[in-house]
C-alpha positions, -999 to +999 in steps of 0.1 A: -138+325+313-138+362+321-166+384+310-157+419+298-178+450+303-180+473+273-191+509+274-207+519+242-200+555+230-235+565+242-235+548+275-229+569+306-198+560+327-182+569+360-173+604+348-209+610+338-220+599+373-195+623+389-206+652+367-243+644+376-235+643+413-217+676+411-246+692+393-269+680+421-245+691+448-242+726+434-279+729+427-286+720+463-259+745+475-278+773+457-312+759+469-324+757+433-352+732+426-348+706+400-378+721+382-364+756+382-330+746+369-346+724+342-368+753+331-338+776+328-321+750+306-353+745+285-354+708+294-377+686+314-370+680+350-369+643+342-340+649+318-321+669+344-328+642+369-313+616+345-282+638+342-279+641+379-283+604+384-257+596+357-283+578+336-278+601+306-247+618+293-247+656+292-233+674+262-205+699+265-227+728+255-254+719+280-227+715+307-215+749+299-250+763+304-253+745+337-220+759+349-231+794+340-264+790+358-248+775+389-220+801+389-190+777+386-163+770+361-169+739+339-139+723+355-158+721+388-177+692+375-146+671+368-130+674+403-139+646+427-146+657+463-157+640+495-192+653+489-196+639+454 
């Protein structure tokens, strides 16, 4: 009997992990601390850490804010690279 894996609408998936790794990559590129970026987003550093680790999903509006702060287009977070 095969077991099936179901992703609930609120569960993070592979794309959420990719987006999180790209946030972390771009934040490191700009040498911005986790705490500093979180403060600019008005969230806790723990919440940002959860986004970066792919533990929590990030909303479209929050991702737009992150893109602006990290000076990239939103599409940057959806393109897989060797570094991500």
